[in-house]
PyMOL commands that place a pseudoatom at each C-alpha (Angstrom):
pseudoatom trace, name=CA, resn=MET, resi=1, chain=A, elem=C, hetatm=0, pos=[57.063, -25.901, 29.589]
pseudoatom trace, name=CA, resn=ILE, resi=2, chain=A, elem=C, hetatm=0, pos=[58.958, -27.290, 26.585]
pseudoatom trace, name=CA, resn=GLY, resi=3, chain=A, elem=C, hetatm=0, pos=[58.913, -24.354, 24.211]
pseudoatom trace, name=CA, resn=ASP, resi=4, chain=A, elem=C, hetatm=0, pos=[56.512, -22.354, 22.091]
pseudoatom trace, name=CA, resn=LEU, resi=5, chain=A, elem=C, hetatm=0, pos=[52.938, -23.598, 21.782]
pseudoatom trace, name=CA, resn=VAL, resi=6, chain=A, elem=C, hetatm=0, pos=[51.258, -23.250, 18.381]
pseudoatom trace, name=CA, resn=LEU, resi=7, chain=A, elem=C, hetatm=0, pos=[47.693, -24.086, 17.357]
pseudoatom trace, name=CA, resn=TYR, resi=8, chain=A, elem=C, hetatm=0, pos=[47.085, -24.830, 13.679]
pseudoatom trace, name=CA, resn=THR, resi=9, chain=A, elem=C, hetatm=0, pos=[43.384, -24.429, 13.078]
pseudoatom trace, name=CA, resn=ASN, resi=10, chain=A, elem=C, hetatm=0, pos=[40.470, -23.193, 11.035]
pseudoatom trace, name=CA, resn=PRO, resi=11, chain=A, elem=C, hetatm=0, pos=[37.370, -21.735, 12.722]
pseudoatom trace, name=CA, resn=MET, resi=12, chain=A, elem=C, hetatm=0, pos=[35.143, -24.037, 10.665]
pseudoatom trace, name=CA, resn=SER, resi=13, chain=A, elem=C, hetatm=0, pos=[36.691, -27.192, 12.074]
pseudoatom trace, name=CA, resn=ARG, resi=14, chain=A, elem=C, hetatm=0, pos=[37.289, -29.287, 15.168]
pseudoatom trace, name=CA, resn=GLY, resi=15, chain=A, elem=C, hetatm=0, pos=[39.997, -26.744, 15.857]
pseudoatom trace, name=CA, resn=ARG, resi=16, chain=A, elem=C, hetatm=0, pos=[37.361, -25.071, 18.026]
pseudoatom trace, name=CA, resn=ILE, resi=17, chain=A, elem=C, hetatm=0, pos=[37.717, -27.969, 20.445]
pseudoatom trace, name=CA, resn=ALA, resi=18, chain=A, elem=C, hetatm=0, pos=[41.479, -27.493, 20.682]
pseudoatom trace, name=CA, resn=ARG, resi=19, chain=A, elem=C, hetatm=0, pos=[41.052, -23.729, 21.068]
pseudoatom trace, name=CA, resn=TRP, resi=20, chain=A, elem=C, hetatm=0, pos=[38.635, -24.221, 23.967]
pseudoatom trace, name=CA, resn=MET, resi=21, chain=A, elem=C, hetatm=0, pos=[41.046, -26.640, 25.630]
pseudoatom trace, name=CA, resn=LEU, resi=22, chain=A, elem=C, hetatm=0, pos=[43.916, -24.182, 25.246]
pseudoatom trace, name=CA, resn=GLU, resi=23, chain=A, elem=C, hetatm=0, pos=[41.843, -21.416, 26.791]
pseudoatom trace, name=CA, resn=GLU, resi=24, chain=A, elem=C, hetatm=0, pos=[41.033, -23.695, 29.738]
pseudoatom trace, name=CA, resn=THR, resi=25, chain=A, elem=C, hetatm=0, pos=[44.756, -24.210, 30.381]
pseudoatom trace, name=CA, resn=GLY, resi=26, chain=A, elem=C, hetatm=0, pos=[45.502, -20.478, 30.409]
pseudoatom trace, name=CA, resn=ALA, resi=27, chain=A, elem=C, hetatm=0, pos=[48.669, -21.186, 28.431]
pseudoatom trace, name=CA, resn=VAL, resi=28, chain=A, elem=C, hetatm=0, pos=[50.235, -18.649, 26.102]
pseudoatom trace, name=CA, resn=TYR, resi=29, chain=A, elem=C, hetatm=0, pos=[49.984, -19.897, 22.525]
pseudoatom trace, name=CA, resn=ARG, resi=30, chain=A, elem=C, hetatm=0, pos=[50.205, -18.689, 18.954]
pseudoatom trace, name=CA, resn=THR, resi=31, chain=A, elem=C, hetatm=0, pos=[47.575, -19.396, 16.317]
pseudoatom trace, name=CA, resn=GLU, resi=32, chain=A, elem=C, hetatm=0, pos=[48.144, -20.311, 12.676]
pseudoatom trace, name=CA, resn=VAL, resi=33, chain=A, elem=C, hetatm=0, pos=[44.841, -20.181, 10.779]
pseudoatom trace, name=CA, resn=LEU, resi=34, chain=A, elem=C, hetatm=0, pos=[44.942, -22.345, 7.661]
pseudoatom trace, name=CA, resn=GLU, resi=35, chain=A, elem=C, hetatm=0, pos=[42.585, -22.150, 4.707]
pseudoatom trace, name=CA, resn=TYR, resi=36, chain=A, elem=C, hetatm=0, pos=[41.021, -25.331, 3.411]
pseudoatom trace, name=CA, resn=GLY, resi=37, chain=A, elem=C, hetatm=0, pos=[42.610, -26.463, 0.166]
pseudoatom trace, name=CA, resn=PRO, resi=38, chain=A, elem=C, hetatm=0, pos=[46.189, -25.811, -0.935]
pseudoatom trace, name=CA, resn=MET, resi=39, chain=A, elem=C, hetatm=0, pos=[47.227, -24.123, 2.309]
pseudoatom trace, name=CA, resn=MET, resi=40, chain=A, elem=C, hetatm=0, pos=[46.423, -27.199, 4.418]
pseudoatom trace, name=CA, resn=LYS, resi=41, chain=A, elem=C, hetatm=0, pos=[48.083, -29.458, 1.853]
pseudoatom trace, name=CA, resn=SER, resi=42, chain=A, elem=C, hetatm=0, pos=[51.197, -27.308, 1.517]
pseudoatom trace, name=CA, resn=GLU, resi=43, chain=A, elem=C, hetatm=0, pos=[54.615, -28.897, 1.911]
pseudoatom trace, name=CA, resn=ALA, resi=44, chain=A, elem=C, hetatm=0, pos=[55.236, -26.781, 5.004]
pseudoatom trace, name=CA, resn=PHE, resi=45, chain=A, elem=C, hetatm=0, pos=[52.118, -27.964, 6.834]
pseudoatom trace, name=CA, resn=LEU, resi=46, chain=A, elem=C, hetatm=0, pos=[52.376, -31.563, 5.665]
pseudoatom trace, name=CA, resn=ALA, resi=47, chain=A, elem=C, hetatm=0, pos=[55.767, -31.607, 7.376]
pseudoatom trace, name=CA, resn=VAL, resi=48, chain=A, elem=C, hetatm=0, pos=[53.895, -30.899, 10.606]
pseudoatom trace, name=CA, resn=ASN, resi=49, chain=A, elem=C, hetatm=0, pos=[50.842, -33.096, 10.008]
pseudoatom trace, name=CA, resn=PRO, resi=50, chain=A, elem=C, hetatm=0, pos=[51.062, -35.495, 7.034]
pseudoatom trace, name=CA, resn=MET, resi=51, chain=A, elem=C, hetatm=0, pos=[47.258, -35.743, 7.030]
pseudoatom trace, name=CA, resn=GLY, resi=52, chain=A, elem=C, hetatm=0, pos=[47.052, -32.068, 6.133]
pseudoatom trace, name=CA, resn=LYS, resi=53, chain=A, elem=C, hetatm=0, pos=[44.247, -31.552, 8.639]
pseudoatom trace, name=CA, resn=VAL, resi=54, chain=A, elem=C, hetatm=0, pos=[43.463, -29.362, 11.610]
pseudoatom trace, name=CA, resn=PRO, resi=55, chain=A, elem=C, hetatm=0, pos=[43.543, -29.127, 14.541]
pseudoatom trace, name=CA, resn=THR, resi=56, chain=A, elem=C, hetatm=0, pos=[47.205, -29.758, 15.176]
pseudoatom trace, name=CA, resn=ILE, resi=57, chain=A, elem=C, hetatm=0, pos=[49.355, -28.370, 17.951]
pseudoatom trace, name=CA, resn=ARG, resi=58, chain=A, elem=C, hetatm=0, pos=[53.108, -28.038, 18.202]
pseudoatom trace, name=CA, resn=HIS, resi=59, chain=A, elem=C, hetatm=0, pos=[54.570, -27.691, 21.682]
pseudoatom trace, name=CA, resn=GLY, resi=60, chain=A, elem=C, hetatm=0, pos=[58.279, -27.179, 21.362]
pseudoatom trace, name=CA, resn=GLY, resi=61, chain=A, elem=C, hetatm=0, pos=[59.417, -30.272, 19.486]
pseudoatom trace, name=CA, resn=THR, resi=62, chain=A, elem=C, hetatm=0, pos=[56.219, -32.237, 20.151]
pseudoatom trace, name=CA, resn=VAL, resi=63, chain=A, elem=C, hetatm=0, pos=[53.419, -32.409, 17.563]
pseudoatom trace, name=CA, resn=VAL, resi=64, chain=A, elem=C, hetatm=0, pos=[49.967, -33.685, 18.529]
pseudoatom trace, name=CA, resn=THR, resi=65, chain=A, elem=C, hetatm=0, pos=[47.066, -34.246, 16.137]
pseudoatom trace, name=CA, resn=GLU, resi=66, chain=A, elem=C, hetatm=0, pos=[43.479, -35.440, 16.684]
pseudoatom trace, name=CA, resn=ALA, resi=67, chain=A, elem=C, hetatm=0, pos=[41.284, -33.322, 18.934]
pseudoatom trace, name=CA, resn=ALA, resi=68, chain=A, elem=C, hetatm=0, pos=[40.864, -35.922, 21.694]
pseudoatom trace, name=CA, resn=ALA, resi=69, chain=A, elem=C, hetatm=0, pos=[44.614, -36.504, 21.861]
pseudoatom trace, name=CA, resn=ILE, resi=70, chain=A, elem=C, hetatm=0, pos=[45.216, -32.749, 21.972]
pseudoatom trace, name=CA, resn=CYS, resi=71, chain=A, elem=C, hetatm=0, pos=[42.845, -32.425, 24.920]
pseudoatom trace, name=CA, resn=ALA, resi=72, chain=A, elem=C, hetatm=0, pos=[44.536, -35.282, 26.795]
pseudoatom trace, name=CA, resn=TYR, resi=73, chain=A, elem=C, hetatm=0, pos=[48.020, -33.968, 26.014]
pseudoatom trace, name=CA, resn=LEU, resi=74, chain=A, elem=C, hetatm=0, pos=[47.294, -30.426, 27.155]
pseudoatom trace, name=CA, resn=ALA, resi=75, chain=A, elem=C, hetatm=0, pos=[45.745, -31.664, 30.392]
pseudoatom trace, name=CA, resn=ASP, resi=76, chain=A, elem=C, hetatm=0, pos=[48.993, -33.479, 31.155]
pseudoatom trace, name=CA, resn=ALA, resi=77, chain=A, elem=C, hetatm=0, pos=[51.244, -30.680, 29.870]
pseudoatom trace, name=CA, resn=PHE, resi=78, chain=A, elem=C, hetatm=0, pos=[49.649, -28.193, 32.293]
pseudoatom trace, name=CA, resn=PRO, resi=79, chain=A, elem=C, hetatm=0, pos=[48.849, -30.305, 35.377]
pseudoatom trace, name=CA, resn=GLU, resi=80, chain=A, elem=C, hetatm=0, pos=[48.567, -27.286, 37.648]
pseudoatom trace, name=CA, resn=VAL, resi=81, chain=A, elem=C, hetatm=0, pos=[45.223, -26.415, 36.040]
pseudoatom trace, name=CA, resn=GLY, resi=82, chain=A, elem=C, hetatm=0, pos=[43.659, -29.721, 37.115]
pseudoatom trace, name=CA, resn=LEU, resi=83, chain=A, elem=C, hetatm=0, pos=[42.027, -30.693, 33.815]
pseudoatom trace, name=CA, resn=ALA, resi=84, chain=A, elem=C, hetatm=0, pos=[42.743, -34.389, 34.361]
pseudoatom trace, name=CA, resn=PRO, resi=85, chain=A, elem=C, hetatm=0, pos=[42.084, -36.476, 37.477]
pseudoatom trace, name=CA, resn=PRO, resi=86, chain=A, elem=C, hetatm=0, pos=[45.031, -37.888, 39.442]
pseudoatom trace, name=CA, resn=ALA, resi=87, chain=A, elem=C, hetatm=0, pos=[46.819, -40.706, 37.617]
pseudoatom trace, name=CA, resn=GLY, resi=88, chain=A, elem=C, hetatm=0, pos=[45.254, -43.402, 39.787]
pseudoatom trace, name=CA, resn=ASP, resi=89, chain=A, elem=C, hetatm=0, pos=[41.700, -42.121, 39.302]
pseudoatom trace, name=CA, resn=ARG, resi=90, chain=A, elem=C, hetatm=0, pos=[41.372, -41.807, 35.536]
pseudoatom trace, name=CA, resn=GLY, resi=91, chain=A, elem=C, hetatm=0, pos=[39.092, -44.718, 34.671]
pseudoatom trace, name=CA, resn=ALA, resi=92, chain=A, elem=C, hetatm=0, pos=[35.976, -42.646, 33.964]
pseudoatom trace, name=CA, resn=TYR, resi=93, chain=A, elem=C, hetatm=0, pos=[38.059, -39.855, 32.443]
pseudoatom trace, name=CA, resn=TYR, resi=94, chain=A, elem=C, hetatm=0, pos=[39.653, -42.131, 29.847]
pseudoatom trace, name=CA, resn=ARG, resi=95, chain=A, elem=C, hetatm=0, pos=[36.423, -44.015, 29.298]
pseudoatom trace, name=CA, resn=TRP, resi=96, chain=A, elem=C, hetatm=0, pos=[34.342, -41.002, 28.330]
pseudoatom trace, name=CA, resn=LEU, resi=97, chain=A, elem=C, hetatm=0, pos=[37.077, -39.109, 26.506]
pseudoatom trace, name=CA, resn=PHE, resi=98, chain=A, elem=C, hetatm=0, pos=[37.569, -42.033, 24.146]
pseudoatom trace, name=CA, resn=PHE, resi=99, chain=A, elem=C, hetatm=0, pos=[33.892, -43.000, 24.058]
pseudoatom trace, name=CA, resn=ALA, resi=100, chain=A, elem=C, hetatm=0, pos=[33.305, -39.555, 22.582]
pseudoatom trace, name=CA, resn=ALA, resi=101, chain=A, elem=C, hetatm=0, pos=[36.231, -39.959, 20.159]
pseudoatom trace, name=CA, resn=GLY, resi=102, chain=A, elem=C, hetatm=0, pos=[35.043, -43.402, 19.062]
pseudoatom trace, name=CA, resn=PRO, resi=103, chain=A, elem=C, hetatm=0, pos=[31.403, -44.508, 19.331]
pseudoatom trace, name=CA, resn=LEU, resi=104, chain=A, elem=C, hetatm=0, pos=[29.890, -41.037, 19.725]
pseudoatom trace, name=CA, resn=GLU, resi=105, chain=A, elem=C, hetatm=0, pos=[31.699, -39.401, 16.823]
pseudoatom trace, name=CA, resn=ALA, resi=106, chain=A, elem=C, hetatm=0, pos=[31.183, -42.406, 14.550]
pseudoatom trace, name=CA, resn=ALA, resi=107, chain=A, elem=C, hetatm=0, pos=[27.485, -42.725, 15.353]
pseudoatom trace, name=CA, resn=THR, resi=108, chain=A, elem=C, hetatm=0, pos=[26.705, -39.029, 14.964]
pseudoatom trace, name=CA, resn=THR, resi=109, chain=A, elem=C, hetatm=0, pos=[28.751, -38.729, 11.759]
pseudoatom trace, name=CA, resn=ASN, resi=110, chain=A, elem=C, hetatm=0, pos=[26.926, -41.671, 10.242]
pseudoatom trace, name=CA, resn=ARG, resi=111, chain=A, elem=C, hetatm=0, pos=[23.601, -40.192, 11.305]
pseudoatom trace, name=CA, resn=PHE, resi=112, chain=A, elem=C, hetatm=0, pos=[24.536, -36.843, 9.739]
pseudoatom trace, name=CA, resn=LEU, resi=113, chain=A, elem=C, hetatm=0, pos=[25.466, -38.621, 6.487]
pseudoatom trace, name=CA, resn=GLY, resi=114, chain=A, elem=C, hetatm=0, pos=[22.226, -40.582, 6.489]
pseudoatom trace, name=CA, resn=PHE, resi=115, chain=A, elem=C, hetatm=0, pos=[23.803, -43.986, 7.119]
pseudoatom trace, name=CA, resn=GLU, resi=116, chain=A, elem=C, hetatm=0, pos=[22.254, -46.467, 9.536]
pseudoatom trace, name=CA, resn=PRO, resi=117, chain=A, elem=C, hetatm=0, pos=[23.957, -49.882, 9.654]
pseudoatom trace, name=CA, resn=PRO, resi=118, chain=A, elem=C, hetatm=0, pos=[21.519, -52.772, 9.123]
pseudoatom trace, name=CA, resn=ALA, resi=119, chain=A, elem=C, hetatm=0, pos=[21.104, -55.204, 11.991]
pseudoatom trace, name=CA, resn=GLU, resi=120, chain=A, elem=C, hetatm=0, pos=[23.500, -57.756, 10.509]
pseudoatom trace, name=CA, resn=GLN, resi=121, chain=A, elem=C, hetatm=0, pos=[26.273, -55.137, 10.296]
pseudoatom trace, name=CA, resn=GLN, resi=122, chain=A, elem=C, hetatm=0, pos=[25.843, -53.424, 13.667]
pseudoatom trace, name=CA, resn=SER, resi=123, chain=A, elem=C, hetatm=0, pos=[28.593, -55.454, 15.308]
pseudoatom trace, name=CA, resn=MET, resi=124, chain=A, elem=C, hetatm=0, pos=[31.021, -54.327, 12.605]
pseudoatom trace, name=CA, resn=VAL, resi=125, chain=A, elem=C, hetatm=0, pos=[30.665, -50.586, 13.200]
pseudoatom trace, name=CA, resn=GLY, resi=126, chain=A, elem=C, hetatm=0, pos=[31.823, -50.800, 16.812]
pseudoatom trace, name=CA, resn=TYR, resi=127, chain=A, elem=C, hetatm=0, pos=[29.153, -48.592, 18.352]
pseudoatom trace, name=CA, resn=GLY, resi=128, chain=A, elem=C, hetatm=0, pos=[26.282, -50.966, 17.564]
pseudoatom trace, name=CA, resn=THR, resi=129, chain=A, elem=C, hetatm=0, pos=[23.349, -48.597, 17.167]
pseudoatom trace, name=CA, resn=PHE, resi=130, chain=A, elem=C, hetatm=0, pos=[22.831, -44.878, 17.363]
pseudoatom trace, name=CA, resn=GLN, resi=131, chain=A, elem=C, hetatm=0, pos=[20.197, -45.430, 20.040]
pseudoatom trace, name=CA, resn=ALA, resi=132, chain=A, elem=C, hetatm=0, pos=[22.624, -47.400, 22.228]
pseudoatom trace, name=CA, resn=VAL, resi=133, chain=A, elem=C, hetatm=0, pos=[25.152, -44.565, 21.989]
pseudoatom trace, name=CA, resn=MET, resi=134, chain=A, elem=C, hetatm=0, pos=[22.538, -41.933, 22.953]
pseudoatom trace, name=CA, resn=ASP, resi=135, chain=A, elem=C, hetatm=0, pos=[21.314, -44.004, 25.902]
pseudoatom trace, name=CA, resn=THR, resi=136, chain=A, elem=C, hetatm=0, pos=[24.858, -44.611, 27.145]
pseudoatom trace, name=CA, resn=LEU, resi=137, chain=A, elem=C, hetatm=0, pos=[25.791, -40.951, 26.795]
pseudoatom trace, name=CA, resn=GLU, resi=138, chain=A, elem=C, hetatm=0, pos=[22.668, -39.864, 28.637]
pseudoatom trace, name=CA, resn=ARG, resi=139, chain=A, elem=C, hetatm=0, pos=[23.539, -42.085, 31.600]
pseudoatom trace, name=CA, resn=ALA, resi=140, chain=A, elem=C, hetatm=0, pos=[26.973, -40.434, 31.717]
pseudoatom trace, name=CA, resn=VAL, resi=141, chain=A, elem=C, hetatm=0, pos=[25.645, -36.887, 32.102]
pseudoatom trace, name=CA, resn=VAL, resi=142, chain=A, elem=C, hetatm=0, pos=[22.174, -37.194, 33.634]
pseudoatom trace, name=CA, resn=HIS, resi=143, chain=A, elem=C, hetatm=0, pos=[23.458, -37.019, 37.223]
pseudoatom trace, name=CA, resn=GLY, resi=144, chain=A, elem=C, hetatm=0, pos=[24.077, -33.284, 36.983]
pseudoatom trace, name=CA, resn=GLY, resi=145, chain=A, elem=C, hetatm=0, pos=[27.837, -33.216, 37.443]
pseudoatom trace, name=CA, resn=TYR, resi=146, chain=A, elem=C, hetatm=0, pos=[30.488, -33.599, 34.783]
pseudoatom trace, name=CA, resn=ILE, resi=147, chain=A, elem=C, hetatm=0, pos=[31.069, -36.543, 32.516]
pseudoatom trace, name=CA, resn=ALA, resi=148, chain=A, elem=C, hetatm=0, pos=[33.925, -38.081, 34.543]
pseudoatom trace, name=CA, resn=GLY, resi=149, chain=A, elem=C, hetatm=0, pos=[32.698, -37.053, 37.990]
pseudoatom trace, name=CA, resn=GLU, resi=150, chain=A, elem=C, hetatm=0, pos=[32.050, -33.915, 39.985]
pseudoatom trace, name=CA, resn=ARG, resi=151, chain=A, elem=C, hetatm=0, pos=[34.995, -31.970, 38.575]
pseudoatom trace, name=CA, resn=PHE, resi=152, chain=A, elem=C, hetatm=0, pos=[35.311, -30.467, 35.095]
pseudoatom trace, name=CA, resn=SER, resi=153, chain=A, elem=C, hetatm=0, pos=[38.010, -32.113, 32.959]
pseudoatom trace, name=CA, resn=ALA, resi=154, chain=A, elem=C, hetatm=0, pos=[39.394, -32.353, 29.441]
pseudoatom trace, name=CA, resn=ALA, resi=155, chain=A, elem=C, hetatm=0, pos=[36.844, -35.108, 28.833]
pseudoatom trace, name=CA, resn=ASP, resi=156, chain=A, elem=C, hetatm=0, pos=[34.117, -32.481, 29.172]
pseudoatom trace, name=CA, resn=VAL, resi=157, chain=A, elem=C, hetatm=0, pos=[35.815, -30.251, 26.606]
pseudoatom trace, name=CA, resn=TYR, resi=158, chain=A, elem=C, hetatm=0, pos=[35.841, -33.032, 24.049]
pseudoatom trace, name=CA, resn=ALA, resi=159, chain=A, elem=C, hetatm=0, pos=[32.560, -34.799, 24.788]
pseudoatom trace, name=CA, resn=GLY, resi=160, chain=A, elem=C, hetatm=0, pos=[30.795, -31.516, 25.497]
pseudoatom trace, name=CA, resn=SER, resi=161, chain=A, elem=C, hetatm=0, pos=[31.895, -30.063, 22.166]
pseudoatom trace, name=CA, resn=HIS, resi=162, chain=A, elem=C, hetatm=0, pos=[30.310, -32.995, 20.361]
pseudoatom trace, name=CA, resn=ILE, resi=163, chain=A, elem=C, hetatm=0, pos=[27.116, -32.654, 22.354]
pseudoatom trace, name=CA, resn=GLY, resi=164, chain=A, elem=C, hetatm=0, pos=[26.882, -28.896, 21.804]
pseudoatom trace, name=CA, resn=TRP, resi=165, chain=A, elem=C, hetatm=0, pos=[27.537, -29.230, 18.080]
pseudoatom trace, name=CA, resn=GLY, resi=166, chain=A, elem=C, hetatm=0, pos=[25.217, -32.218, 17.808]
pseudoatom trace, name=CA, resn=LEU, resi=167, chain=A, elem=C, hetatm=0, pos=[22.331, -30.411, 19.509]
pseudoatom trace, name=CA, resn=GLN, resi=168, chain=A, elem=C, hetatm=0, pos=[22.793, -27.514, 17.109]
pseudoatom trace, name=CA, resn=MET, resi=169, chain=A, elem=C, hetatm=0, pos=[23.046, -29.692, 13.994]
pseudoatom trace, name=CA, resn=GLY, resi=170, chain=A, elem=C, hetatm=0, pos=[20.453, -32.266, 14.971]
pseudoatom trace, name=CA, resn=THR, resi=171, chain=A, elem=C, hetatm=0, pos=[22.840, -35.230, 15.175]
pseudoatom trace, name=CA, resn=ILE, resi=172, chain=A, elem=C, hetatm=0, pos=[22.336, -35.542, 18.948]
pseudoatom trace, name=CA, resn=GLU, resi=173, chain=A, elem=C, hetatm=0, pos=[18.843, -36.244, 20.242]
pseudoatom trace, name=CA, resn=PRO, resi=174, chain=A, elem=C, hetatm=0, pos=[17.501, -33.182, 22.127]
pseudoatom trace, name=CA, resn=ARG, resi=175, chain=A, elem=C, hetatm=0, pos=[17.178, -34.940, 25.470]
pseudoatom trace, name=CA, resn=PRO, resi=176, chain=A, elem=C, hetatm=0, pos=[16.905, -32.766, 28.607]
pseudoatom trace, name=CA, resn=ALA, resi=177, chain=A, elem=C, hetatm=0, pos=[20.031, -34.344, 30.118]
pseudoatom trace, name=CA, resn=PHE, resi=178, chain=A, elem=C, hetatm=0, pos=[22.114, -33.285, 27.110]
pseudoatom trace, name=CA, resn=ALA, resi=179, chain=A, elem=C, hetatm=0, pos=[20.725, -29.745, 27.104]
pseudoatom trace, name=CA, resn=ASP, resi=180, chain=A, elem=C, hetatm=0, pos=[21.344, -29.374, 30.847]
pseudoatom trace, name=CA, resn=TYR, resi=181, chain=A, elem=C, hetatm=0, pos=[24.884, -30.707, 30.556]
pseudoatom trace, name=CA, resn=TRP, resi=182, chain=A, elem=C, hetatm=0, pos=[25.717, -28.412, 27.646]
pseudoatom trace, name=CA, resn=SER, resi=183, chain=A, elem=C, hetatm=0, pos=[24.289, -25.389, 29.456]
pseudoatom trace, name=CA, resn=ARG, resi=184, chain=A, elem=C, hetatm=0, pos=[26.764, -25.975, 32.303]
pseudoatom trace, name=CA, resn=LEU, resi=185, chain=A, elem=C, hetatm=0, pos=[29.664, -26.047, 29.865]
pseudoatom trace, name=CA, resn=ASN, resi=186, chain=A, elem=C, hetatm=0, pos=[28.414, -23.282, 27.624]
pseudoatom trace, name=CA, resn=ASP, resi=187, chain=A, elem=C, hetatm=0, pos=[28.691, -20.740, 30.444]
pseudoatom trace, name=CA, resn=ARG, resi=188, chain=A, elem=C, hetatm=0, pos=[32.382, -21.348, 31.071]
pseudoatom trace, name=CA, resn=ASP, resi=189, chain=A, elem=C, hetatm=0, pos=[34.561, -18.285, 30.549]
pseudoatom trace, name=CA, resn=ALA, resi=190, chain=A, elem=C, hetatm=0, pos=[37.202, -20.240, 28.613]
pseudoatom trace, name=CA, resn=ARG, resi=191, chain=A, elem=C, hetatm=0, pos=[34.641, -21.604, 26.177]
pseudoatom trace, name=CA, resn=ARG, resi=192, chain=A, elem=C, hetatm=0, pos=[33.247, -18.135, 25.522]
pseudoatom trace, name=CA, resn=ARG, resi=193, chain=A, elem=C, hetatm=0, pos=[36.726, -16.717, 24.988]
pseudoatom trace, name=CA, resn=ALA, resi=194, chain=A, elem=C, hetatm=0, pos=[37.522, -19.511, 22.564]
pseudoatom trace, name=CA, resn=ASP, resi=195, chain=A, elem=C, hetatm=0, pos=[34.371, -18.831, 20.568]
pseudoatom trace, name=CA, resn=GLU, resi=196, chain=A, elem=C, hetatm=0, pos=[35.117, -15.125, 20.431]
pseudoatom trace, name=CA, resn=LEU, resi=197, chain=A, elem=C, hetatm=0, pos=[38.638, -15.769, 19.158]
pseudoatom trace, name=CA, resn=ASP, resi=198, chain=A, elem=C, hetatm=0, pos=[37.472, -18.225, 16.517]
pseudoatom trace, name=CA, resn=ASP, resi=199, chain=A, elem=C, hetatm=0, pos=[34.576, -16.018, 15.416]
pseudoatom trace, name=CA, resn=ALA, resi=200, chain=A, elem=C, hetatm=0, pos=[36.983, -13.100, 15.046]
pseudoatom trace, name=CA, resn=THR, resi=201, chain=A, elem=C, hetatm=0, pos=[38.969, -15.013, 12.415]
pseudoatom trace, name=CA, resn=GLY, resi=202, chain=A, elem=C, hetatm=0, pos=[35.956, -15.022, 10.084]
pseudoatom trace, name=CA, resn=ASN, resi=203, chain=A, elem=C, hetatm=0, pos=[35.931, -17.887, 7.582]
pseudoatom trace, name=CA, resn=GLY, resi=204, chain=A, elem=C, hetatm=0, pos=[39.577, -18.759, 8.049]
pseudoatom trace, name=CA, resn=THR, resi=205, chain=A, elem=C, hetatm=0, pos=[40.814, -17.080, 4.904]
pseudoatom trace, name=CA, resn=SER, resi=206, chain=A, elem=C, hetatm=0, pos=[43.718, -15.316, 6.615]
pseudoatom trace, name=CA, resn=ALA, resi=207, chain=A, elem=C, hetatm=0, pos=[46.332, -16.399, 9.095]
for i in range(1, 207): cmd.bond("trace and resi %d" % i, "trace and resi %d" % (i + 1))
show_as sticks, trace
zoom trace
C-alpha cells in the first residue's frame, strides 16, 4: 500500500500478537528478529523505536509501536480483509480493543507480579479490582460470538492473545467462557501460521 512492511519482533514477546495480526491480513512482510539486550538498544533500532522494544512495525515511512496500535493500524491499512467494522459501527470494537490494552493488561500484569491494590488505592489504578476486570471480560465473550460482535476483528487478535496467554500462565481465571472463546480463536489458520513462524525462530538469537 505505502511501501515495504517490516515486523521487528522477538518470539518471546508481544511480537506474537503483531505476527498473528499480520498473518490475518495476508500482507507480504519482512521480519527482523531482535535479541534482548544490546541489539534492541542499538542506535539503529532506537532510531525506529526510541523505547527499544518490540513489537514495532514499519510500513513504508510509517512506524507503529504498541501491540494494540499495531492491530488497529493494520486493520485500517488492509481494509479489504475486513478486520475492523465499518467506521460508523466501531463502538464495541474500540471499547474492547482498548479495554484489553488498558484494564485487562494492567490487572493481569499486577496479578502476575503479586500486586493487589488495597481498597483505598483501587480508584487510582484505573481498573479497580482484578475481579471486576474478569467479570467484565466474561460478559464480553460469554455470548459465543466474538468480542466486538458476530464477526472476527483485530480486537479479537489483541484481547484473545491476552486471554490465551493468561489461561496458560494463570493470570486469567479459568472460566468456561474464556476457554470457549480462546478455542474459537486458537483454531484459526492465521494464528497457527503465526505460531509456527515464531516457533521456528527459536529463542530469538538470530535475525
